[in-house]
PDB file of N, CA, C, O and CB in Angstrom:
ATOM      1  N   MET A   1      13.672  -3.957   7.821  1.00  0.00           N
ATOM      2  CA  MET A   1      13.297  -4.851   6.743  1.00  0.00           C
ATOM      3  C   MET A   1      13.484  -4.113   5.423  1.00  0.00           C
ATOM      4  O   MET A   1      12.943  -3.023   5.235  1.00  0.00           O
ATOM      5  CB  MET A   1      11.832  -5.351   6.907  1.00  0.00           C
ATOM      6  N   MET A   2      14.229  -4.689   4.535  1.00  0.00           N
ATOM      7  CA  MET A   2      14.488  -4.056   3.245  1.00  0.00           C
ATOM      8  C   MET A   2      13.674  -4.746   2.160  1.00  0.00           C
ATOM      9  O   MET A   2      13.442  -5.954   2.209  1.00  0.00           O
ATOM     10  CB  MET A   2      15.995  -4.098   2.903  1.00  0.00           C
ATOM     11  N   HIS A   3      13.254  -3.974   1.200  1.00  0.00           N
ATOM     12  CA  HIS A   3      12.497  -4.503   0.070  1.00  0.00           C
ATOM     13  C   HIS A   3      13.154  -4.032  -1.210  1.00  0.00           C
ATOM     14  O   HIS A   3      13.868  -3.029  -1.227  1.00  0.00           O
ATOM     15  CB  HIS A   3      11.007  -4.061   0.125  1.00  0.00           C
ATOM     16  N   ASN A   4      12.907  -4.763  -2.274  1.00  0.00           N
ATOM     17  CA  ASN A   4      13.513  -4.433  -3.556  1.00  0.00           C
ATOM     18  C   ASN A   4      12.863  -3.235  -4.231  1.00  0.00           C
ATOM     19  O   ASN A   4      13.490  -2.570  -5.056  1.00  0.00           O
ATOM     20  CB  ASN A   4      13.444  -5.618  -4.469  1.00  0.00           C
ATOM     21  N   GLU A   5      11.618  -2.955  -3.889  1.00  0.00           N
ATOM     22  CA  GLU A   5      10.891  -1.884  -4.558  1.00  0.00           C
ATOM     23  C   GLU A   5      10.933  -0.621  -3.708  1.00  0.00           C
ATOM     24  O   GLU A   5      10.756  -0.691  -2.492  1.00  0.00           O
ATOM     25  CB  GLU A   5       9.432  -2.302  -4.835  1.00  0.00           C
ATOM     26  N   SER A   6      11.162   0.513  -4.318  1.00  0.00           N
ATOM     27  CA  SER A   6      11.090   1.770  -3.582  1.00  0.00           C
ATOM     28  C   SER A   6       9.629   2.192  -3.526  1.00  0.00           C
ATOM     29  O   SER A   6       8.804   1.724  -4.309  1.00  0.00           O
ATOM     30  CB  SER A   6      11.979   2.879  -4.246  1.00  0.00           C
ATOM     31  N   MET A   7       9.321   3.083  -2.589  1.00  0.00           N
ATOM     32  CA  MET A   7       7.944   3.549  -2.460  1.00  0.00           C
ATOM     33  C   MET A   7       7.476   4.170  -3.767  1.00  0.00           C
ATOM     34  O   MET A   7       6.310   4.030  -4.136  1.00  0.00           O
ATOM     35  CB  MET A   7       7.817   4.563  -1.308  1.00  0.00           C
ATOM     36  N   GLU A   8       8.366   4.849  -4.468  1.00  0.00           N
ATOM     37  CA  GLU A   8       7.988   5.473  -5.734  1.00  0.00           C
ATOM     38  C   GLU A   8       7.466   4.428  -6.713  1.00  0.00           C
ATOM     39  O   GLU A   8       6.538   4.704  -7.474  1.00  0.00           O
ATOM     40  CB  GLU A   8       9.184   6.221  -6.345  1.00  0.00           C
ATOM     41  N   SER A   9       8.047   3.239  -6.701  1.00  0.00           N
ATOM     42  CA  SER A   9       7.602   2.217  -7.642  1.00  0.00           C
ATOM     43  C   SER A   9       6.359   1.488  -7.148  1.00  0.00           C
ATOM     44  O   SER A   9       5.676   0.833  -7.935  1.00  0.00           O
ATOM     45  CB  SER A   9       8.716   1.221  -7.893  1.00  0.00           C
ATOM     46  N   VAL A  10       6.057   1.592  -5.864  1.00  0.00           N
ATOM     47  CA  VAL A  10       4.924   0.878  -5.273  1.00  0.00           C
ATOM     48  C   VAL A  10       3.648   1.709  -5.323  1.00  0.00           C
ATOM     49  O   VAL A  10       2.566   1.172  -5.560  1.00  0.00           O
ATOM     50  CB  VAL A  10       5.237   0.496  -3.830  1.00  0.00           C
ATOM     51  N   VAL A  11       3.768   3.012  -5.101  1.00  0.00           N
ATOM     52  CA  VAL A  11       2.599   3.886  -5.016  1.00  0.00           C
ATOM     53  C   VAL A  11       2.576   4.837  -6.207  1.00  0.00           C
ATOM     54  O   VAL A  11       3.596   5.420  -6.576  1.00  0.00           O
ATOM     55  CB  VAL A  11       2.600   4.681  -3.689  1.00  0.00           C
ATOM     56  N   ALA A  12       1.397   4.982  -6.796  1.00  0.00           N
ATOM     57  CA  ALA A  12       1.210   5.909  -7.915  1.00  0.00           C
ATOM     58  C   ALA A  12       0.177   6.961  -7.522  1.00  0.00           C
ATOM     59  O   ALA A  12      -0.790   6.672  -6.817  1.00  0.00           O
ATOM     60  CB  ALA A  12       0.763   5.151  -9.205  1.00  0.00           C
ATOM     61  N   ARG A  13       0.401   8.173  -7.988  1.00  0.00           N
ATOM     62  CA  ARG A  13      -0.572   9.261  -7.806  1.00  0.00           C
ATOM     63  C   ARG A  13      -0.797   9.872  -9.181  1.00  0.00           C
ATOM     64  O   ARG A  13       0.086  10.521  -9.742  1.00  0.00           O
ATOM     65  CB  ARG A  13      -0.067  10.351  -6.754  1.00  0.00           C
ATOM     66  N   ASP A  14      -1.978   9.656  -9.703  1.00  0.00           N
ATOM     67  CA  ASP A  14      -2.305  10.149 -11.043  1.00  0.00           C
ATOM     68  C   ASP A  14      -3.696  10.758 -10.979  1.00  0.00           C
ATOM     69  O   ASP A  14      -4.652  10.059 -10.644  1.00  0.00           O
ATOM     70  CB  ASP A  14      -2.232   9.001 -12.122  1.00  0.00           C
ATOM     71  N   PRO A  15      -3.836  12.047 -11.293  1.00  0.00           N
ATOM     72  CA  PRO A  15      -5.147  12.690 -11.229  1.00  0.00           C
ATOM     73  C   PRO A  15      -6.216  11.967 -12.051  1.00  0.00           C
ATOM     74  O   PRO A  15      -7.406  12.082 -11.755  1.00  0.00           O
ATOM     75  CB  PRO A  15      -5.032  14.112 -11.701  1.00  0.00           C
ATOM     76  N   ALA A  16      -5.802  11.230 -13.073  1.00  0.00           N
ATOM     77  CA  ALA A  16      -6.757  10.522 -13.926  1.00  0.00           C
ATOM     78  C   ALA A  16      -7.186   9.175 -13.344  1.00  0.00           C
ATOM     79  O   ALA A  16      -8.100   8.534 -13.863  1.00  0.00           O
ATOM     80  CB  ALA A  16      -6.159  10.312 -15.297  1.00  0.00           C
ATOM     81  N   ILE A  17      -6.527   8.753 -12.271  1.00  0.00           N
ATOM     82  CA  ILE A  17      -6.853   7.460 -11.655  1.00  0.00           C
ATOM     83  C   ILE A  17      -7.275   7.696 -10.215  1.00  0.00           C
ATOM     84  O   ILE A  17      -6.499   8.213  -9.411  1.00  0.00           O
ATOM     85  CB  ILE A  17      -5.641   6.477 -11.720  1.00  0.00           C
ATOM     86  N   MET A  18      -8.490   7.322  -9.896  1.00  0.00           N
ATOM     87  CA  MET A  18      -9.035   7.431  -8.544  1.00  0.00           C
ATOM     88  C   MET A  18      -8.861   8.845  -7.967  1.00  0.00           C
ATOM     89  O   MET A  18      -8.541   9.013  -6.790  1.00  0.00           O
ATOM     90  CB  MET A  18      -8.362   6.409  -7.628  1.00  0.00           C
ATOM     91  N   SER A  19      -9.076   9.835  -8.804  1.00  0.00           N
ATOM     92  CA  SER A  19      -9.003  11.257  -8.413  1.00  0.00           C
ATOM     93  C   SER A  19      -7.656  11.641  -7.810  1.00  0.00           C
ATOM     94  O   SER A  19      -7.574  12.582  -7.020  1.00  0.00           O
ATOM     95  CB  SER A  19     -10.103  11.576  -7.416  1.00  0.00           C
ATOM     96  N   GLY A  20      -6.603  10.921  -8.176  1.00  0.00           N
ATOM     97  CA  GLY A  20      -5.269  11.253  -7.697  1.00  0.00           C
ATOM     98  C   GLY A  20      -4.910  10.685  -6.342  1.00  0.00           C
ATOM     99  O   GLY A  20      -3.798  10.890  -5.856  1.00  0.00           O
ATOM    100  N   GLU A  21      -5.844   9.969  -5.725  1.00  0.00           N
ATOM    101  CA  GLU A  21      -5.535   9.351  -4.432  1.00  0.00           C
ATOM    102  C   GLU A  21      -4.492   8.255  -4.649  1.00  0.00           C
ATOM    103  O   GLU A  21      -4.535   7.571  -5.672  1.00  0.00           O
ATOM    104  CB  GLU A  21      -6.827   8.769  -3.758  1.00  0.00           C
ATOM    105  N   PRO A  22      -3.561   8.070  -3.717  1.00  0.00           N
ATOM    106  CA  PRO A  22      -2.510   7.063  -3.903  1.00  0.00           C
ATOM    107  C   PRO A  22      -3.075   5.657  -4.117  1.00  0.00           C
ATOM    108  O   PRO A  22      -3.911   5.177  -3.350  1.00  0.00           O
ATOM    109  CB  PRO A  22      -1.580   7.060  -2.701  1.00  0.00           C
ATOM    110  N   THR A  23      -2.598   5.022  -5.167  1.00  0.00           N
ATOM    111  CA  THR A  23      -2.971   3.642  -5.479  1.00  0.00           C
ATOM    112  C   THR A  23      -1.700   2.808  -5.567  1.00  0.00           C
ATOM    113  O   THR A  23      -0.600   3.340  -5.714  1.00  0.00           O
ATOM    114  CB  THR A  23      -3.789   3.558  -6.810  1.00  0.00           C
ATOM    115  N   PHE A  24      -1.870   1.500  -5.474  1.00  0.00           N
ATOM    116  CA  PHE A  24      -0.744   0.614  -5.736  1.00  0.00           C
ATOM    117  C   PHE A  24      -0.488   0.673  -7.235  1.00  0.00           C
ATOM    118  O   PHE A  24      -1.400   0.472  -8.038  1.00  0.00           O
ATOM    119  CB  PHE A  24      -1.026  -0.865  -5.243  1.00  0.00           C
ATOM    120  N   ARG A  25       0.754   0.950  -7.605  1.00  0.00           N
ATOM    121  CA  ARG A  25       1.124   1.128  -9.012  1.00  0.00           C
ATOM    122  C   ARG A  25       0.635  -0.048  -9.854  1.00  0.00           C
ATOM    123  O   ARG A  25       0.787  -1.209  -9.474  1.00  0.00           O
ATOM    124  CB  ARG A  25       2.651   1.284  -9.153  1.00  0.00           C
ATOM    125  N   GLY A  26       0.047   0.276 -11.003  1.00  0.00           N
ATOM    126  CA  GLY A  26      -0.440  -0.739 -11.923  1.00  0.00           C
ATOM    127  C   GLY A  26      -1.815  -1.278 -11.570  1.00  0.00           C
ATOM    128  O   GLY A  26      -2.311  -2.204 -12.211  1.00  0.00           O
ATOM    129  N   THR A  27      -2.436  -0.686 -10.533  1.00  0.00           N
ATOM    130  CA  THR A  27      -3.769  -1.126 -10.115  1.00  0.00           C
ATOM    131  C   THR A  27      -4.649   0.097  -9.896  1.00  0.00           C
ATOM    132  O   THR A  27      -4.199   1.237 -10.017  1.00  0.00           O
ATOM    133  CB  THR A  27      -3.696  -1.993  -8.821  1.00  0.00           C
ATOM    134  N   ARG A  28      -5.905  -0.160  -9.573  1.00  0.00           N
ATOM    135  CA  ARG A  28      -6.815   0.899  -9.147  1.00  0.00           C
ATOM    136  C   ARG A  28      -7.141   0.715  -7.665  1.00  0.00           C
ATOM    137  O   ARG A  28      -8.138   1.246  -7.175  1.00  0.00           O
ATOM    138  CB  ARG A  28      -8.115   0.896 -10.005  1.00  0.00           C
ATOM    139  N   VAL A  29      -6.307  -0.030  -6.963  1.00  0.00           N
ATOM    140  CA  VAL A  29      -6.512  -0.307  -5.538  1.00  0.00           C
ATOM    141  C   VAL A  29      -5.884   0.825  -4.724  1.00  0.00           C
ATOM    142  O   VAL A  29      -4.686   1.093  -4.821  1.00  0.00           O
ATOM    143  CB  VAL A  29      -5.897  -1.696  -5.135  1.00  0.00           C
ATOM    144  N   LEU A  30      -6.715   1.473  -3.928  1.00  0.00           N
ATOM    145  CA  LEU A  30      -6.235   2.561  -3.084  1.00  0.00           C
ATOM    146  C   LEU A  30      -5.344   2.017  -1.971  1.00  0.00           C
ATOM    147  O   LEU A  30      -5.661   0.996  -1.362  1.00  0.00           O
ATOM    148  CB  LEU A  30      -7.416   3.346  -2.490  1.00  0.00           C
ATOM    149  N   VAL A  31      -4.237   2.696  -1.708  1.00  0.00           N
ATOM    150  CA  VAL A  31      -3.364   2.305  -0.603  1.00  0.00           C
ATOM    151  C   VAL A  31      -4.141   2.385   0.704  1.00  0.00           C
ATOM    152  O   VAL A  31      -3.931   1.581   1.612  1.00  0.00           O
ATOM    153  CB  VAL A  31      -2.097   3.206  -0.547  1.00  0.00           C
ATOM    154  N   ARG A  32      -5.030   3.348   0.792  1.00  0.00           N
ATOM    155  CA  ARG A  32      -5.855   3.519   1.991  1.00  0.00           C
ATOM    156  C   ARG A  32      -6.631   2.237   2.320  1.00  0.00           C
ATOM    157  O   ARG A  32      -6.884   1.948   3.490  1.00  0.00           O
ATOM    158  CB  ARG A  32      -6.832   4.694   1.801  1.00  0.00           C
ATOM    159  N   THR A  33      -7.004   1.480   1.302  1.00  0.00           N
ATOM    160  CA  THR A  33      -7.775   0.257   1.517  1.00  0.00           C
ATOM    161  C   THR A  33      -6.991  -0.749   2.350  1.00  0.00           C
ATOM    162  O   THR A  33      -7.571  -1.436   3.191  1.00  0.00           O
ATOM    163  CB  THR A  33      -8.167  -0.366   0.178  1.00  0.00           C
ATOM    164  N   LEU A  34      -5.695  -0.845   2.130  1.00  0.00           N
ATOM    165  CA  LEU A  34      -4.865  -1.742   2.940  1.00  0.00           C
ATOM    166  C   LEU A  34      -4.965  -1.361   4.413  1.00  0.00           C
ATOM    167  O   LEU A  34      -5.172  -2.225   5.265  1.00  0.00           O
ATOM    168  CB  LEU A  34      -3.391  -1.698   2.471  1.00  0.00           C
ATOM    169  N   PHE A  35      -4.820  -0.082   4.713  1.00  0.00           N
ATOM    170  CA  PHE A  35      -4.887   0.359   6.103  1.00  0.00           C
ATOM    171  C   PHE A  35      -6.282   0.164   6.684  1.00  0.00           C
ATOM    172  O   PHE A  35      -6.418  -0.179   7.858  1.00  0.00           O
ATOM    173  CB  PHE A  35      -4.476   1.823   6.213  1.00  0.00           C
ATOM    174  N   GLU A  36      -7.313   0.377   5.885  1.00  0.00           N
ATOM    175  CA  GLU A  36      -8.684   0.167   6.360  1.00  0.00           C
ATOM    176  C   GLU A  36      -8.927  -1.298   6.699  1.00  0.00           C
ATOM    177  O   GLU A  36      -9.579  -1.600   7.698  1.00  0.00           O
ATOM    178  CB  GLU A  36      -9.695   0.636   5.306  1.00  0.00           C
ATOM    179  N   TYR A  37      -8.412  -2.209   5.882  1.00  0.00           N
ATOM    180  CA  TYR A  37      -8.531  -3.640   6.177  1.00  0.00           C
ATOM    181  C   TYR A  37      -7.862  -3.964   7.506  1.00  0.00           C
ATOM    182  O   TYR A  37      -8.445  -4.641   8.353  1.00  0.00           O
ATOM    183  CB  TYR A  37      -7.910  -4.485   5.046  1.00  0.00           C
ATOM    184  N   LEU A  38      -6.652  -3.486   7.684  1.00  0.00           N
ATOM    185  CA  LEU A  38      -5.916  -3.785   8.912  1.00  0.00           C
ATOM    186  C   LEU A  38      -6.596  -3.159  10.124  1.00  0.00           C
ATOM    187  O   LEU A  38      -6.669  -3.784  11.182  1.00  0.00           O
ATOM    188  CB  LEU A  38      -4.471  -3.288   8.804  1.00  0.00           C
ATOM    189  N   GLU A  39      -7.090  -1.940   9.983  1.00  0.00           N
ATOM    190  CA  GLU A  39      -7.802  -1.274  11.080  1.00  0.00           C
ATOM    191  C   GLU A  39      -9.059  -2.035  11.473  1.00  0.00           C
ATOM    192  O   GLU A  39      -9.441  -2.048  12.643  1.00  0.00           O
ATOM    193  CB  GLU A  39      -8.166   0.157  10.687  1.00  0.00           C
ATOM    194  N   ALA A  40      -9.698  -2.667  10.502  1.00  0.00           N
ATOM    195  CA  ALA A  40     -10.923  -3.426  10.765  1.00  0.00           C
ATOM    196  C   ALA A  40     -10.625  -4.804  11.362  1.00  0.00           C
ATOM    197  O   ALA A  40     -11.547  -5.550  11.694  1.00  0.00           O
ATOM    198  CB  ALA A  40     -11.727  -3.585   9.476  1.00  0.00           C
ATOM    199  N   GLY A  41      -9.347  -5.139  11.497  1.00  0.00           N
ATOM    200  CA  GLY A  41      -8.974  -6.412  12.104  1.00  0.00           C
ATOM    201  C   GLY A  41      -8.724  -7.537  11.122  1.00  0.00           C
ATOM    202  O   GLY A  41      -8.493  -8.676  11.527  1.00  0.00           O
ATOM    203  N   TYR A  42      -8.768  -7.230   9.834  1.00  0.00           N
ATOM    204  CA  TYR A  42      -8.498  -8.255   8.830  1.00  0.00           C
ATOM    205  C   TYR A  42      -6.992  -8.437   8.673  1.00  0.00           C
ATOM    206  O   TYR A  42      -6.211  -7.522   8.932  1.00  0.00           O
ATOM    207  CB  TYR A  42      -9.146  -7.882   7.474  1.00  0.00           C
ATOM    208  N   SER A  43      -6.609  -9.613   8.253  1.00  0.00           N
ATOM    209  CA  SER A  43      -5.193  -9.918   8.056  1.00  0.00           C
ATOM    210  C   SER A  43      -4.703  -9.407   6.703  1.00  0.00           C
ATOM    211  O   SER A  43      -5.488  -9.092   5.809  1.00  0.00           O
ATOM    212  CB  SER A  43      -4.953 -11.426   8.167  1.00  0.00           C
ATOM    213  N   LEU A  44      -3.394  -9.339   6.590  1.00  0.00           N
ATOM    214  CA  LEU A  44      -2.785  -8.998   5.306  1.00  0.00           C
ATOM    215  C   LEU A  44      -3.182 -10.036   4.262  1.00  0.00           C
ATOM    216  O   LEU A  44      -3.424  -9.699   3.103  1.00  0.00           O
ATOM    217  CB  LEU A  44      -1.241  -8.911   5.429  1.00  0.00           C
ATOM    218  N   GLU A  45      -3.248 -11.290   4.676  1.00  0.00           N
ATOM    219  CA  GLU A  45      -3.647 -12.364   3.754  1.00  0.00           C
ATOM    220  C   GLU A  45      -5.030 -12.092   3.169  1.00  0.00           C
ATOM    221  O   GLU A  45      -5.257 -12.267   1.972  1.00  0.00           O
ATOM    222  CB  GLU A  45      -3.637 -13.729   4.474  1.00  0.00           C
ATOM    223  N   ARG A  46      -5.939 -11.667   4.021  1.00  0.00           N
ATOM    224  CA  ARG A  46      -7.308 -11.394   3.554  1.00  0.00           C
ATOM    225  C   ARG A  46      -7.310 -10.246   2.543  1.00  0.00           C
ATOM    226  O   ARG A  46      -8.001 -10.303   1.526  1.00  0.00           O
ATOM    227  CB  ARG A  46      -8.236 -11.052   4.751  1.00  0.00           C
ATOM    228  N   PHE A  47      -6.530  -9.209   2.834  1.00  0.00           N
ATOM    229  CA  PHE A  47      -6.423  -8.096   1.892  1.00  0.00           C
ATOM    230  C   PHE A  47      -5.894  -8.593   0.551  1.00  0.00           C
ATOM    231  O   PHE A  47      -6.460  -8.276  -0.496  1.00  0.00           O
ATOM    232  CB  PHE A  47      -5.505  -6.989   2.456  1.00  0.00           C
ATOM    233  N   LEU A  48      -4.822  -9.365   0.576  1.00  0.00           N
ATOM    234  CA  LEU A  48      -4.211  -9.854  -0.662  1.00  0.00           C
ATOM    235  C   LEU A  48      -5.156 -10.766  -1.435  1.00  0.00           C
ATOM    236  O   LEU A  48      -5.165 -10.748  -2.666  1.00  0.00           O
ATOM    237  CB  LEU A  48      -2.915 -10.597  -0.353  1.00  0.00           C
ATOM    238  N   GLU A  49      -5.952 -11.562  -0.723  1.00  0.00           N
ATOM    239  CA  GLU A  49      -6.945 -12.413  -1.391  1.00  0.00           C
ATOM    240  C   GLU A  49      -8.015 -11.558  -2.065  1.00  0.00           C
ATOM    241  O   GLU A  49      -8.482 -11.884  -3.157  1.00  0.00           O
ATOM    242  CB  GLU A  49      -7.598 -13.384  -0.381  1.00  0.00           C
ATOM    243  N   GLY A  50      -8.400 -10.470  -1.413  1.00  0.00           N
ATOM    244  CA  GLY A  50      -9.439  -9.599  -1.951  1.00  0.00           C
ATOM    245  C   GLY A  50      -8.962  -8.713  -3.091  1.00  0.00           C
ATOM    246  O   GLY A  50      -9.757  -8.256  -3.912  1.00  0.00           O
ATOM    247  N   PHE A  51      -7.659  -8.477  -3.132  1.00  0.00           N
ATOM    248  CA  PHE A  51      -7.081  -7.584  -4.141  1.00  0.00           C
ATOM    249  C   PHE A  51      -5.866  -8.262  -4.772  1.00  0.00           C
ATOM    250  O   PHE A  51      -4.729  -7.871  -4.508  1.00  0.00           O
ATOM    251  CB  PHE A  51      -6.684  -6.209  -3.513  1.00  0.00           C
ATOM    252  N   PRO A  52      -6.104  -9.266  -5.597  1.00  0.00           N
ATOM    253  CA  PRO A  52      -4.992 -10.054  -6.154  1.00  0.00           C
ATOM    254  C   PRO A  52      -4.063  -9.276  -7.083  1.00  0.00           C
ATOM    255  O   PRO A  52      -2.988  -9.769  -7.427  1.00  0.00           O
ATOM    256  CB  PRO A  52      -5.541 -11.222  -6.899  1.00  0.00           C
ATOM    257  N   THR A  53      -4.454  -8.074  -7.493  1.00  0.00           N
ATOM    258  CA  THR A  53      -3.558  -7.277  -8.337  1.00  0.00           C
ATOM    259  C   THR A  53      -2.459  -6.603  -7.520  1.00  0.00           C
ATOM    260  O   THR A  53      -1.505  -6.070  -8.085  1.00  0.00           O
ATOM    261  CB  THR A  53      -4.354  -6.223  -9.101  1.00  0.00           C
ATOM    262  N   VAL A  54      -2.588  -6.624  -6.195  1.00  0.00           N
ATOM    263  CA  VAL A  54      -1.559  -6.072  -5.314  1.00  0.00           C
ATOM    264  C   VAL A  54      -0.675  -7.223  -4.853  1.00  0.00           C
ATOM    265  O   VAL A  54      -1.171  -8.223  -4.334  1.00  0.00           O
ATOM    266  CB  VAL A  54      -2.193  -5.312  -4.088  1.00  0.00           C
ATOM    267  N   SER A  55       0.625  -7.083  -5.040  1.00  0.00           N
ATOM    268  CA  SER A  55       1.547  -8.136  -4.612  1.00  0.00           C
ATOM    269  C   SER A  55       1.863  -8.000  -3.126  1.00  0.00           C
ATOM    270  O   SER A  55       1.723  -6.926  -2.541  1.00  0.00           O
ATOM    271  CB  SER A  55       2.847  -8.088  -5.440  1.00  0.00           C
ATOM    272  N   ARG A  56       2.284  -9.091  -2.538  1.00  0.00           N
ATOM    273  CA  ARG A  56       2.709  -9.064  -1.136  1.00  0.00           C
ATOM    274  C   ARG A  56       3.839  -8.039  -0.963  1.00  0.00           C
ATOM    275  O   ARG A  56       3.862  -7.292   0.015  1.00  0.00           O
ATOM    276  CB  ARG A  56       3.173 -10.484  -0.668  1.00  0.00           C
ATOM    277  N   SER A  57       4.755  -8.013  -1.903  1.00  0.00           N
ATOM    278  CA  SER A  57       5.880  -7.078  -1.837  1.00  0.00           C
ATOM    279  C   SER A  57       5.394  -5.629  -1.815  1.00  0.00           C
ATOM    280  O   SER A  57       5.905  -4.813  -1.047  1.00  0.00           O
ATOM    281  CB  SER A  57       6.826  -7.297  -3.025  1.00  0.00           C
ATOM    282  N   GLN A  58       4.416  -5.311  -2.650  1.00  0.00           N
ATOM    283  CA  GLN A  58       3.869  -3.952  -2.673  1.00  0.00           C
ATOM    284  C   GLN A  58       3.233  -3.603  -1.331  1.00  0.00           C
ATOM    285  O   GLN A  58       3.470  -2.523  -0.789  1.00  0.00           O
ATOM    286  CB  GLN A  58       2.835  -3.804  -3.804  1.00  0.00           C
ATOM    287  N   ALA A  59       2.431  -4.512  -0.800  1.00  0.00           N
ATOM    288  CA  ALA A  59       1.753  -4.258   0.472  1.00  0.00           C
ATOM    289  C   ALA A  59       2.763  -4.082   1.597  1.00  0.00           C
ATOM    290  O   ALA A  59       2.635  -3.164   2.408  1.00  0.00           O
ATOM    291  CB  ALA A  59       0.786  -5.404   0.806  1.00  0.00           C
ATOM    292  N   MET A  60       3.760  -4.947   1.652  1.00  0.00           N
ATOM    293  CA  MET A  60       4.769  -4.861   2.702  1.00  0.00           C
ATOM    294  C   MET A  60       5.575  -3.568   2.588  1.00  0.00           C
ATOM    295  O   MET A  60       5.910  -2.953   3.600  1.00  0.00           O
ATOM    296  CB  MET A  60       5.704  -6.071   2.640  1.00  0.00           C
ATOM    297  N   GLN A  61       5.881  -3.162   1.376  1.00  0.00           N
ATOM    298  CA  GLN A  61       6.638  -1.922   1.191  1.00  0.00           C
ATOM    299  C   GLN A  61       5.815  -0.718   1.649  1.00  0.00           C
ATOM    300  O   GLN A  61       6.356   0.191   2.277  1.00  0.00           O
ATOM    301  CB  GLN A  61       7.052  -1.754  -0.288  1.00  0.00           C
ATOM    302  N   ALA A  62       4.537  -0.699   1.350  1.00  0.00           N
ATOM    303  CA  ALA A  62       3.679   0.404   1.792  1.00  0.00           C
ATOM    304  C   ALA A  62       3.631   0.463   3.318  1.00  0.00           C
ATOM    305  O   ALA A  62       3.697   1.547   3.897  1.00  0.00           O
ATOM    306  CB  ALA A  62       2.252   0.247   1.218  1.00  0.00           C
ATOM    307  N   LEU A  63       3.519  -0.685   3.967  1.00  0.00           N
ATOM    308  CA  LEU A  63       3.504  -0.725   5.433  1.00  0.00           C
ATOM    309  C   LEU A  63       4.846  -0.274   6.009  1.00  0.00           C
ATOM    310  O   LEU A  63       4.887   0.469   6.989  1.00  0.00           O
ATOM    311  CB  LEU A  63       3.169  -2.143   5.926  1.00  0.00           C
ATOM    312  N   GLU A  64       5.922  -0.719   5.407  1.00  0.00           N
ATOM    313  CA  GLU A  64       7.261  -0.341   5.872  1.00  0.00           C
ATOM    314  C   GLU A  64       7.468   1.166   5.759  1.00  0.00           C
ATOM    315  O   GLU A  64       8.005   1.790   6.674  1.00  0.00           O
ATOM    316  CB  GLU A  64       8.343  -1.085   5.067  1.00  0.00           C
ATOM    317  N   GLU A  65       7.050   1.745   4.653  1.00  0.00           N
ATOM    318  CA  GLU A  65       7.200   3.189   4.469  1.00  0.00           C
ATOM    319  C   GLU A  65       6.366   3.959   5.490  1.00  0.00           C
ATOM    320  O   GLU A  65       6.812   4.981   6.011  1.00  0.00           O
ATOM    321  CB  GLU A  65       6.794   3.593   3.045  1.00  0.00           C
ATOM    322  N   ALA A  66       5.172   3.477   5.775  1.00  0.00           N
ATOM    323  CA  ALA A  66       4.325   4.138   6.772  1.00  0.00           C
ATOM    324  C   ALA A  66       4.983   4.064   8.149  1.00  0.00           C
ATOM    325  O   ALA A  66       4.991   5.048   8.889  1.00  0.00           O
ATOM    326  CB  ALA A  66       2.915   3.492   6.810  1.00  0.00           C
ATOM    327  N   LYS A  67       5.531   2.908   8.488  1.00  0.00           N
ATOM    328  CA  LYS A  67       6.216   2.741   9.771  1.00  0.00           C
ATOM    329  C   LYS A  67       7.409   3.685   9.866  1.00  0.00           C
ATOM    330  O   LYS A  67       7.576   4.379  10.868  1.00  0.00           O
ATOM    331  CB  LYS A  67       6.676   1.282   9.955  1.00  0.00           C
ATOM    332  N   GLU A  68       8.231   3.711   8.831  1.00  0.00           N
ATOM    333  CA  GLU A  68       9.412   4.575   8.839  1.00  0.00           C
ATOM    334  C   GLU A  68       9.021   6.042   8.972  1.00  0.00           C
ATOM    335  O   GLU A  68       9.687   6.808   9.668  1.00  0.00           O
ATOM    336  CB  GLU A  68      10.235   4.366   7.566  1.00  0.00           C
ATOM    337  N   SER A  69       7.949   6.427   8.308  1.00  0.00           N
ATOM    338  CA  SER A  69       7.480   7.807   8.376  1.00  0.00           C
ATOM    339  C   SER A  69       7.051   8.163   9.802  1.00  0.00           C
ATOM    340  O   SER A  69       7.376   9.242  10.300  1.00  0.00           O
ATOM    341  CB  SER A  69       6.311   8.025   7.397  1.00  0.00           C
ATOM    342  N   LEU A  70       6.334   7.268  10.446  1.00  0.00           N
ATOM    343  CA  LEU A  70       5.885   7.513  11.819  1.00  0.00           C
ATOM    344  C   LEU A  70       7.052   7.554  12.793  1.00  0.00           C
ATOM    345  O   LEU A  70       7.112   8.429  13.656  1.00  0.00           O
ATOM    346  CB  LEU A  70       4.892   6.441  12.250  1.00  0.00           C
ATOM    347  N   LEU A  71       7.978   6.614  12.660  1.00  0.00           N
ATOM    348  CA  LEU A  71       9.106   6.553  13.585  1.00  0.00           C
ATOM    349  C   LEU A  71      10.069   7.713  13.389  1.00  0.00           C
ATOM    350  O   LEU A  71      10.745   8.118  14.335  1.00  0.00           O
ATOM    351  CB  LEU A  71       9.845   5.243  13.419  1.00  0.00           C
ATOM    352  N   ALA A  72      10.143   8.248  12.197  1.00  0.00           N
ATOM    353  CA  ALA A  72      11.021   9.386  11.926  1.00  0.00           C
ATOM    354  C   ALA A  72      10.536  10.634  12.653  1.00  0.00           C
ATOM    355  O   ALA A  72      11.320  11.544  12.918  1.00  0.00           O
ATOM    356  CB  ALA A  72      11.104   9.654  10.418  1.00  0.00           C
ATOM    357  N   GLY A  73       9.258  10.678  12.973  1.00  0.00           N
ATOM    358  CA  GLY A  73       8.677  11.835  13.642  1.00  0.00           C
ATOM    359  C   GLY A  73       8.788  11.795  15.153  1.00  0.00           C
ATOM    360  O   GLY A  73       8.249  12.671  15.829  1.00  0.00           O
ATOM    361  N   ARG A  74       9.474  10.798  15.704  1.00  0.00           N
ATOM    362  CA  ARG A  74       9.586  10.680  17.171  1.00  0.00           C
ATOM    363  C   ARG A  74      10.269  11.854  17.788  1.00  0.00           C
ATOM    364  O   ARG A  74      10.437  11.900  19.007  1.00  0.00           O
ATOM    365  CB  ARG A  74      10.327   9.436  17.546  1.00  0.00           C
TER     366      ARG A  74
END
């Protein structure tokens, strides 16, 4: 699955924002929160409803990058 945004444009790491933990660019939403929602059994839709500053494209790109990273380590 290809997306228009690169991971660099989707995830930001800035020591001045959320202690440097990865956030979705342009927001204060931690990328970790997406994974925590999914781990808890919530849908992507529920996450997006709870965090409207994160676009579907951003969330999908973060998931795709995580998948690619895991599969590359096979």
